[in-house]
C-alpha positions as CSV (number, residue, x, y, z in Angstrom):
1,M,-14.9,43.5,121.6
2,R,-12.7,42.4,119.0
3,V,-13.5,38.4,117.9
4,G,-11.1,36.5,116.2
5,Y,-11.6,34.2,113.3
6,T,-9.6,31.4,111.3
7,A,-10.6,29.8,108.0
8,T,-8.9,27.4,105.6
9,F,-9.9,26.7,101.9
10,S,-9.0,23.3,100.7
11,L,-8.5,23.2,96.3
12,E,-7.1,19.7,96.0
13,I,-3.6,20.2,95.5
14,I,-3.2,23.8,98.0
15,S,-4.6,25.1,101.0
16,V,-5.0,28.6,102.2
17,I,-5.7,29.7,105.4
18,V,-6.9,33.2,106.3
19,S,-7.0,34.6,109.9
20,G,-7.9,37.7,111.8
21,N,-10.3,39.5,114.0
22,F,-12.4,42.7,113.9
23,D,-14.5,45.1,116.5
24,L,-17.9,43.4,116.8
25,E,-19.4,46.4,118.5
26,K,-18.9,48.5,115.5
27,L,-19.5,46.2,112.9
28,I,-23.1,45.8,114.6
29,T,-23.5,49.4,115.6
30,S,-22.0,50.5,111.9
31,C,-25.3,49.6,109.7
32,S,-28.7,50.7,109.6
33,G,-30.9,47.5,109.9
34,L,-33.2,46.8,112.8
35,L,-30.5,44.5,114.3
36,C,-28.0,47.4,114.6
37,K,-30.9,49.8,115.3
38,A,-31.6,47.5,118.6
39,A,-27.6,47.2,119.4
40,R,-27.3,51.0,119.5
41,A,-30.4,51.3,121.9
42,L,-28.8,48.7,123.9
43,K,-25.0,50.6,124.2
44,G,-27.1,53.7,125.1
45,R,-29.5,52.0,127.6
46,H,-27.2,52.1,130.9
47,Q,-27.2,56.3,130.5
48,A,-31.2,56.5,130.2
49,Y,-31.7,54.0,133.1
50,D,-29.1,56.4,135.1
51,A,-30.9,59.4,134.3
52,E,-34.3,57.8,134.9
53,L,-33.3,56.6,138.3
54,Q,-31.9,60.3,139.0
55,Q,-35.4,61.8,137.7
56,I,-36.9,59.4,140.1
57,M,-34.4,60.1,143.0
58,G,-35.1,64.0,142.3
59,H,-31.7,65.0,141.7
C-alpha cells in the first residue's frame, strides 16, 4: 500500500515543499518492534486460517 505525503517548511523569506510516497506495508514489516511483529502476524493470518479450515474439513 503506497502512502503519499506533502510537507511545507516556511522560514521567514523562503518556503520549501517536500513531497513523495512510501510503501506502508514494507515500512511496518521491515522493523523488529512489537507493532511490526503484530503486522507480520496479521499478514500471514489468512494462510493460517485457510490451513486450519482445510485441517478441520479433513483435506
